[in-house]
N, C-alpha and C positions, 0 to 999 in steps of 0.2 A: 504494500500500500504506500503510495507516494504521499508524503506529508505536505500539506498546504500551510507552510509556515506563515504565521501572521503575528502581529503584536497587538496587545490589548492594553491600552493605557488607561489607568484609573479604575479598572474593574475591581482591583484589590488595593487596599491601603495597608501600610505598616505603621503602627502607632499614629494613625491619622494622616500619614503622608502617602500620596498616590505612588504606586509602583507599576512597572510594566510587565505584563505576562507575555511569554512567547510560546509559540508552538501551534499545533493543529487544533482547531476548534472542533471538539467532539461533544455532541449534545445527545440527550435521550433520543432514542429511535435510530441512532447511528450504530454501525458495527464498531465494536471496540478494536482499536488497532493493536497489532502485535508490538511487543517491546521486550527487551532483555534487562534483567536486574541481577544483582549478586545476592545470593543467600548467605554466602560467606566469601572469603577471599578466593577460594578455589572453585566454588560452585556457582555457575551461571544458570539462571532460570529463564526460559522463554515462555511468555504468556500463552501463545497459541498452543504450545505443547501441553498446557494444563487445562485449557478450556474443554468443554464437552458436557458431561453430565452434572456439572457443578455450577453454582452461582458464586460469583466473586464480589466481595465488598472490598474495594481498593480504597485505602485511606492514606492520604499523604500529609506530610508535615514538614516544617522547616528543619528542626533538629531535635532529636530525642533528649538532648542536654538542656532544653529549656522547660520550664514548668508546665506550660500549656501543652506542648508537644508530648511530654512525658505522660501527663494526665490523659491525653487522647489515646495513647497506646494502652495504658492501664485500664481505661474505661471500656474500650472495645474488647480487651481481653476478658474483663468482668462480664460484659454483656454477651459474650460468645456462648455462655451456658444456655442462653434462652433462644438460640438460633438453631435451626435445622442442621443436621449433620452434613447436608449437601451444600452448605454455604462455607466458603473458605475466605478468611479475612487476611488481607495483605496490608501491612503497614509499611509505607515506602517513604524514605527520606534520602538525602544525599550524604548522610553520615557515612563514615567508613563502616564496613561490616564489623570491625572490632568493637566499635562503640555500641552498635546495636546489640551485639552478642553480650557484651558486658552488662548493659542495661537490662536486657531480658533475663539474664541469669540472676542479677541482684534483686529484681522485682518479681521473679517467679512468673514471667510471661510464658505461658505454655499453650495458649489457644489461638494466638495470632502469629502468622508468619511475618517476620520482619525482613524487609528487603532493602537493598541499597541501590540507588540510581547513580551513584558517584562515578562509575567507570564509563558506562555507555550513554547516560543521560537521555535515554530513549523514552522512559515513562513520561517525564516532564514535557519533553518536546512532542510526544505523540498525543498528549491530552491537553496541550496548551496551558500547562501548569508551571513552567519555568519562570521564576521571578528573575528577570534580566538584571535587575539592580544588585542582586545578591548571589545569583547563580544557585539558588535554593528552590525548593518546591513550595508552591502555594498550598495552604491547608485545604483539603478536599475530602469528599466521600463520594465514591462512584460505585454503583451496583451494575454488574454485568450478568445478564441472565444466561441460562443454559445454552441458548442459541448464539451467544456471543454479542448480544445487543446491549447497549447501554440503556438501562431502564430508569436510572436515577443518577442525578449529578448535582452536587452542591460544591461550589467553590466559595469558601468563606470570605466575605467581602472585607473583613478586617483580619489581617493575618495573626493578630494576637488573641483573637476570639476562638472559641471551640466550635466544632461542627455540631449540627443537630443530630445527636446520637440516635435518638428515637426514630427520627424520620429515615435515617440510613438503615437502621436495623429492621424497621418495618418494611422498607422497600426490599431488602434482602429476603425477609421471610415471605413476602408476597411472591417474589420471583421464584422462590424454592417450591412454592405450592403449585405453580403452573407447569 
């Protein structure tokens, strides 16, 4: 899939200041693009190889080493108990895999797959979530159904705010029932 790179100025703010997003604009009812991320330093995961009979809740954040981003990972891990087993949650940042592994181990994160977009930078570019000003990912929650279609997308308008956890989880549950 060829990316239609674009910039989106002012769609997201950071501490009230507009930032610029770059990448491909993917909206609900679009096919989810393929991308590669790192599960750890040696293991590359390709999204298309994982799609099929599962629903994916893809959530992105700036850095796990900030309070809001850390809480986002912990909250989705906590909420995973109430989601159908056919839903897989991926938490994606541009943190190094070492930092994500350390955090997950320290906090007992065991229900969310943490992935790093640091090497390939394909997730952010594929979904229009790269904050050009910082080369980090915008905070988002995206649900991809079993057919590979985006059925829910929230890009949090203020990067220091949290996503709507309930809306994302409910969208994932709904997609899993179909």
